[in-house]
ZAMARGU-4260 file (C-alpha; in steps of 0.2 Angstrom, whole numbers, plus 5000, padded with zeros to 4 digits):
<rodrens>
0) 5339/5284/5115 | 5323/5276/5117 | 5310/5289/5112 | 5309/5307/5106 | 5295/5320/5104
5) 5292/5338/5101 | 5283/5341/5118 | 5283/5330/5133 | 5269/5334/5146 | 5269/5326/5163
10) 5252/5325/5170 | 5234/5323/5164 | 5223/5336/5172 | 5215/5352/5165 | 5232/5361/5162
15) 5240/5346/5154 | 5225/5342/5142 | 5222/5360/5138 | 5240/5362/5133 | 5241/5346/5123
20) 5226/5349/5113 | 5232/5365/5107 | 5251/5361/5106 | 5247/5346/5095 | 5243/5358/5081
25) 5262/5362/5080 | 5270/5345/5083 | 5270/5329/5092 | 5265/5328/5110 | 5267/5315/5123
30) 5256/5314/5139 | 5264/5305/5153 | 5253/5300/5168 | 5258/5289/5182 | 5241/5280/5184
35) 5225/5281/5173 | 5222/5297/5163 | 5207/5301/5174 | 5217/5300/5190 | 5221/5318/5193
40) 5216/5332/5205 | 5205/5339/5191 | 5194/5324/5191 | 5191/5326/5210 | 5186/5345/5208
45) 5168/5346/5214 | 5164/5365/5214 | 5168/5372/5197 | 5177/5385/5188 | 5176/5403/5192
50) 5173/5416/5177 | 5165/5432/5175 | 5149/5427/5165 | 5135/5435/5175 | 5127/5451/5170
55) 5129/5458/5188 | 5148/5453/5188 | 5164/5462/5183 | 5182/5458/5180 | 5187/5471/5193
60) 5176/5463/5206 | 5183/5445/5203 | 5201/5453/5204 | 5197/5461/5220 | 5190/5445/5228
65) 5206/5436/5222 | 5217/5448/5230 | 5208/5449/5246 | 5208/5430/5248 | 5226/5430/5243
70) 5230/5443/5258 | 5238/5455/5246 | 5253/5444/5241 | 5246/5441/5223 | 5254/5447/5207
75) 5240/5459/5202 | 5245/5458/5184 | 5244/5439/5184 | 5227/5440/5193 | 5220/5453/5180
80) 5226/5443/5165 | 5219/5426/5171 | 5203/5433/5177 | 5200/5443/5160 | 5204/5426/5151
85) 5189/5418/5160 | 5175/5420/5147 | 5186/5414/5132 | 5192/5400/5142 | 5174/5394/5146
90) 5170/5396/5127 | 5185/5384/5123 | 5179/5371/5135 | 5162/5372/5129 | 5169/5370/5111
95) 5177/5354/5116 | 5160/5348/5122 | 5159/5352/5141 | 5142/5357/5146 | 5139/5368/5161
100) 5123/5370/5171 | 5114/5386/5167 | 5115/5393/5185 | 5130/5400/5193 | 5136/5395/5211
105) 5144/5405/5224 | 5159/5399/5235 | 5169/5406/5249 | 5177/5423/5246 | 5167/5427/5231
110) 5155/5442/5232 | 5145/5436/5216 | 5139/5420/5209 | 5152/5416/5196 | 5156/5398/5198
115) 5151/5387/5183 | 5148/5369/5187 | 5142/5352/5180 | 5131/5348/5196 | 5145/5343/5209
120) 5157/5333/5197 | 5163/5348/5187 | 5181/5343/5186 | 5177/5325/5182 | 5166/5330/5167
125) 5180/5342/5161 | 5193/5329/5162 | 5183/5315/5154 | 5179/5325/5139 | 5197/5332/5137
130) 5204/5315/5139 | 5193/5308/5125 | 5198/5322/5114 | 5217/5319/5118 | 5215/5300/5114
135) 5207/5304/5097 | 5220/5316/5092 | 5233/5309/5079 | 5247/5320/5086 | 5245/5315/5104
140) 5252/5300/5112 | 5246/5295/5130 | 5257/5285/5141 | 5247/5279/5157 | 5256/5270/5172
145) 5272/5279/5167 | 5280/5288/5182 | 5292/5303/5178 | 5308/5300/5188 | 5319/5316/5184
150) 5322/5329/5171 | 5337/5328/5160 | 5347/5344/5162 | 5361/5350/5151 | 5374/5358/5162
155) 5380/5375/5158 | 5397/5374/5149 | 5400/5387/5136 | 5391/5402/5129 | 5385/5391/5114
160) 5377/5378/5125 | 5367/5386/5138 | 5358/5376/5152 | 5342/5368/5146 | 5330/5353/5150
165) 5332/5340/5136 | 5321/5327/5141 | 5314/5316/5155 | 5318/5299/5163 | 5302/5289/5165
170) 5298/5273/5174 | 5287/5261/5165 | 5277/5251/5178 | 5274/5237/5165 | 5292/5232/5162
175) 5299/5240/5178 | 5312/5249/5167 | 5317/5268/5167 | 5316/5274/5149 | 5325/5290/5142
180) 5313/5302/5132 | 5320/5317/5123 | 5310/5332/5120 | 5312/5349/5113 | 5300/5356/5127
185) 5295/5348/5144 | 5279/5354/5153 | 5276/5350/5171 | 5257/5348/5174 | 5259/5336/5189
190) 5246/5345/5200 | 5249/5347/5219 | 5256/5338/5234 | 5242/5335/5247 | 5249/5318/5251
195) 5263/5326/5261 | 5250/5328/5274 | 5241/5315/5285 | 5224/5321/5280 | 5220/5327/5263
200) 5207/5329/5250 | 5219/5324/5236 | 5220/5308/5227 | 5235/5296/5229 | 5244/5303/5214
205) 5246/5321/5222 | 5264/5318/5229 | 5273/5334/5223 | 5282/5326/5209 | 5284/5341/5198
210) 5290/5353/5211 | 5303/5340/5217 | 5309/5337/5200 | 5310/5355/5196 | 5320/5358/5212
215) 5332/5345/5208 | 5334/5353/5190 | 5338/5369/5199 | 5322/5379/5194 | 5316/5392/5206
220) 5302/5387/5219 | 5291/5400/5228 | 5278/5402/5242 | 5278/5383/5247 | 5273/5389/5265
225) 5255/5393/5259 | 5246/5376/5259 | 5228/5378/5258 | 5218/5367/5270 | 5200/5364/5264
230) 5188/5367/5279 | 5176/5353/5276 | 5182/5336/5273 | 5169/5322/5278 | 5173/5315/5295
235) 5169/5297/5295 | 5180/5281/5298 | 5176/5273/5281 | 5177/5289/5271 | 5194/5292/5263
240) 5198/5310/5259 | 5180/5314/5253 | 5178/5333/5250 | 5162/5342/5255 | 5162/5356/5242
245) 5162/5374/5248 | 5147/5377/5236 | 5135/5369/5249 | 5140/5384/5260 | 5137/5395/5245
250) 5119/5389/5245 | 5116/5392/5263 | 5125/5378/5273 | 5130/5384/5291 | 5145/5378/5301
255) 5140/5373/5319 | 5149/5366/5334 | 5142/5349/5339 | 5131/5357/5352 | 5123/5366/5337
260) 5130/5384/5340 | 5136/5393/5324 | 5153/5400/5326 | 5158/5409/5310 | 5147/5424/5310
265) 5156/5432/5325 | 5173/5429/5316 | 5171/5436/5298 | 5158/5447/5289 | 5155/5433/5277
270) 5151/5420/5290 | 5152/5402/5284 | 5157/5408/5267 | 5173/5417/5273 | 5189/5413/5264
275) 5196/5396/5267 | 5211/5401/5277 | 5199/5410/5290 | 5187/5395/5290 | 5200/5381/5292
280) 5209/5390/5307 | 5192/5394/5315 | 5187/5375/5314 | 5205/5370/5320 | 5203/5382/5335
285) 5186/5375/5339 | 5192/5357/5339 | 5207/5362/5350 | 5196/5372/5362 | 5182/5359/5364
290) 5191/5343/5361 | 5178/5338/5349 | 5183/5327/5334 | 5173/5337/5321 | 5161/5351/5318
295) 5145/5350/5308 | 5139/5357/5291 | 5121/5361/5294 | 5109/5359/5278 | 5094/5354/5288
300) 5085/5371/5285 | 5088/5371/5266 | 5076/5364/5253 | 5080/5346/5252 | 5074/5343/5235
305) 5084/5357/5228 | 5100/5352/5237 | 5099/5334/5231 | 5097/5339/5213 | 5111/5352/5215
310) 5123/5340/5224 | 5119/5322/5219 | 5136/5315/5221 | 5141/5323/5237 | 5125/5321/5246
315) 5122/5303/5239 | 5139/5298/5246 | 5135/5306/5263 | 5119/5296/5263 | 5128/5280/5259
320) 5139/5282/5274 | 5123/5282/5285 | 5122/5301/5288 | 5104/5309/5285 | 5109/5327/5280
325) 5091/5332/5280 | 5090/5330/5298 | 5108/5330/5305 | 5123/5341/5301 | 5137/5333/5291
330) 5152/5330/5302 | 5167/5339/5294 | 5185/5343/5298 | 5199/5352/5288 | 5211/5343/5277
335) 5226/5348/5266 | 5219/5353/5249 | 5229/5365/5238 | 5247/5370/5235 | 5247/5388/5232
340) 5266/5390/5229 | 5276/5380/5217 | 5288/5381/5202 | 5290/5400/5198 | 5284/5404/5180
345) 5279/5419/5170 | 5262/5421/5163 | 5266/5409/5148 | 5272/5395/5160 | 5290/5397/5157
350) 5301/5393/5172 | 5318/5399/5176 | 5326/5384/5167 | 5326/5385/5148 | 5315/5371/5139
355) 5305/5369/5155 | 5287/5375/5157 | 5275/5372/5172 | 5256/5375/5172 | 5242/5372/5184
360) 5244/5368/5203 | 5262/5364/5201 | 5266/5382/5196 | 5267/5398/5205 | 5261/5412/5193
365) 5256/5424/5207 | 5237/5422/5205 | 5234/5414/5222 | 5245/5424/5233 | 5244/5418/5251
370) 5228/5409/5249 | 5218/5403/5234 | 5201/5410/5230 | 5189/5395/5228 | 5187/5388/5210
375) 5201/5399/5203 | 5212/5384/5201 | 5203/5376/5186 | 5203/5393/5178 | 5221/5395/5180
380) 5225/5378/5173 | 5215/5380/5157 | 5222/5398/5154 | 5240/5393/5157 | 5238/5378/5146
385) 5232/5389/5132 | 5245/5402/5135 | 5260/5389/5136 | 5254/5381/5120 | 5256/5397/5111
390) 5272/5402/5119 | 5281/5385/5116 | 5276/5384/5098 | 5292/5390/5090 | 5302/5379/5103
395) 5293/5364/5098 | 5299/5367/5080 | 5316/5374/5082 | 5324/5369/5099 | 5337/5356/5099
400) 5331/5338/5100 | 5347/5329/5107 | 5348/5311/5102 | 5363/5305/5113 | 5356/5307/5130
405) 5362/5295/5143 | 5352/5280/5148 | 5346/5279/5166 | 5358/5270/5178 | 5358/5269/5197
410) 5374/5259/5197 | 5374/5242/5206 | 5357/5243/5213 | 5348/5227/5219 | 5330/5223/5220
415) 5319/5234/5231 | 5319/5236/5250 | 5306/5229/5260 | 5289/5238/5257 | 5288/5242/5276
420) 5304/5253/5274 | 5295/5265/5261 | 5279/5265/5270 | 5287/5269/5287 | 5296/5284/5278
425) 5279/5290/5270 | 5270/5288/5286 | 5283/5298/5296 | 5283/5312/5284 | 5264/5314/5283
430) 5262/5313/5302 | 5275/5326/5307 | 5270/5337/5293 | 5252/5337/5300 | 5257/5339/5318
435) 5271/5352/5315 | 5268/5361/5299 | 5249/5361/5298 | 5236/5374/5300 | 5244/5383/5315
440) 5263/5383/5316 | 5277/5388/5329 | 5295/5390/5327 | 5298/5375/5339 | 5288/5364/5329
445) 5295/5369/5312 | 5313/5367/5319 | 5308/5349/5324 | 5301/5346/5307 | 5317/5352/5299
450) 5328/5340/5309 | 5317/5326/5305 | 5316/5329/5287 | 5335/5331/5285 | 5338/5314/5293
455) 5324/5306/5283 | 5331/5313/5267 | 5348/5306/5271 | 5341/5288/5273 | 5330/5290/5258
460) 5345/5295/5248 | 5355/5280/5253 | 5341/5268/5248 | 5338/5277/5232 | 5355/5272/5225
465) 5355/5255/5234 | 5339/5248/5227 | 5330/5247/5210 | 5317/5261/5206 | 5299/5258/5210
470) 5284/5270/5210 | 5283/5270/5229 | 5302/5275/5230 | 5300/5289/5217 | 5285/5296/5227
475) 5292/5295/5244 | 5308/5303/5238 | 5297/5318/5230 | 5287/5319/5246 | 5302/5322/5256
480) 5309/5335/5245 | 5292/5344/5245 | 5291/5343/5264 | 5308/5351/5266 | 5303/5365/5254
485) 5287/5369/5264 | 5297/5368/5281 | 5311/5380/5274 | 5298/5392/5267 | 5288/5392/5283
490) 5304/5396/5293 | 5309/5410/5282 | 5292/5419/5283 | 5292/5428/5300 | 5274/5434/5300
495) 5257/5427/5298 | 5248/5430/5282 | 5235/5420/5273 | 5237/5401/5275 | 5253/5403/5285
500) 5250/5406/5303 | 5264/5406/5316 | 5260/5408/5334 | 5277/5416/5336 | 5274/5429/5323
505) 5255/5431/5324 | 5254/5448/5315 | 5256/5453/5297 | 5271/5463/5292 | 5267/5474/5277
510) 5285/5481/5276 | 5295/5464/5274 | 5281/5452/5271 | 5274/5458/5255 | 5286/5448/5245
515) 5287/5430/5238 | 5297/5417/5247 | 5309/5411/5233 | 5320/5396/5235 | 5334/5392/5223
520) 5348/5380/5222 | 5357/5390/5208 | 5372/5381/5202 | 5376/5374/5219
</rodrens>
C-alpha cells in the first residue's frame, strides 16, 4: 500500500473543488489532477453561472427554460432541486471570495437575464479562487500531474463483502510509476470528453477519463448520444479551440451567412439566441448548403465601447488574430463542447457502485436532458459538489479503508510503443467521430463508426498490456471507450431529440423516446 485517504477526488474543476472544500471538514481529502490544477473545463468557461437572482425572475421560469432546452428528457425533480439551490450556491462562492459583476447576462434558451459573470473569464476566476482555498486547507492534499488509470473494485463474493470501490491506481508522470491509493470514498469530477471529436472547445485534458473508468468498474452510464456542439467557435487557422461565448448573442450579436444574410430568425422564435442544438444544426446546414467554411457573428451594430468592456478577453483575442469585430463579423463554426450524458447518479452524486460518486460534467443527474441550457453546468457542478460532500460524510468516517490492495502490474510490459502509434489511433478516433457521429447522424455512418471503434479498441487493448503505461496511452484508451459508448447510445435511440439528430429517424417519438439510454456491463 502506497497511500491512503478518506476521500479521493479525481479532477480540479468547480465540482471537485466545491466537494473538497466542504468534505475536508470531515476527514482527509486528496485532489488528483492530471496536469496543473487550473487545467480544467471550468477554467475555460467564459459565460457564467445561471441562477435566479433578478427580481423579475423565478425558479419556475428557470426550470421551464431548462426543460424546454432539454427537449423534455430532463428529470424534473433534479432540475427543480438544482435550480432552487442557485441563490445559496452563489452565496457560497461569494463567501469563498468570488466577485461577480453587478449586471446579469442572457444566453441562448434563457428568457431572462440570469447568468452571473466575472466579465468573460467567469470559470477561470472561480477556479483560481477555489484552488487557492484548497491549497491553503490543512486537510486537502493536491497532486498535480498525476493521471488516474483505473478504479480498484472489490468484486461481489459474499453477503458480508458487497461490491465496492476501494481506491484508485494513479500514474505519476514524474517517476513514471503507477501508485496504489486506498480511499473510503472515491469521487469522479473529471469533466467531459470533447477531445473525442476533431473540433472542440475543450482543453486537452477533456478525454472522458471518468466515464471510461466508471464503465470499466461496471457503473451505469446514460445518454451519451447527447453531445452538445457549441455553435460559435472561432474559425481561424491559428486559433486552437477558442470559444466565442453565447453571451455575445445575448447582448445582440447576430448570426449571418458570409453574404451578410441573417438566417436564424426564420428558424426559431428566439433567433440567434435559440437553444444550442437548434443553432448548431442550423449552422451545419448552412455550411453544407453553401459550401462556405464558416458563418459570421455580427457585432458591428452594437456599442463597441460597451462590448469591449463586457468581453475584454474574447474580443481582445479576436483582435489579436487580426479580426476587426467592430467592422467585420467574427468567423465562427460549431465545435464539440459539452457531454450531457455520463455516469448515472442520484442528486447526491452517488453512482450505481458503492463507494463511488460522480459530480459535474462526468455525471448524468437528469438536469440537462437531451440538451444543456447555457450556463447550467457551473451551477450543477457547485450544487452537486456541496450535496455529495454532505452525503459522503459518514462514509468518509466509517467505510472500510482496505490496507492490502494489490499493487499495479501489467505483466511483462516493455517500454512504450512509438508515439506515432498512439497519435494515429487518437487522430483516427477524432476524425471518424466528427464525420460519422457529429451534429447530423445516419444509421450507415453510425454502423461504420461502430466497426472502426471495435477494431481500434482491439488494437489498443493489445498495446495496453504490451507496453509501459504513459499518459497518452491512458487518454487514448479512455477516448476509445467513450467513443464506443457514444456510438452505441446513438444507435439505440431511434428518433431525433435534442442534440441527437438522425436523418433515418428525423422525428421525435414521445411514446418510446422519453426515456434515458442506459448502458451497463452488469456483472459481465
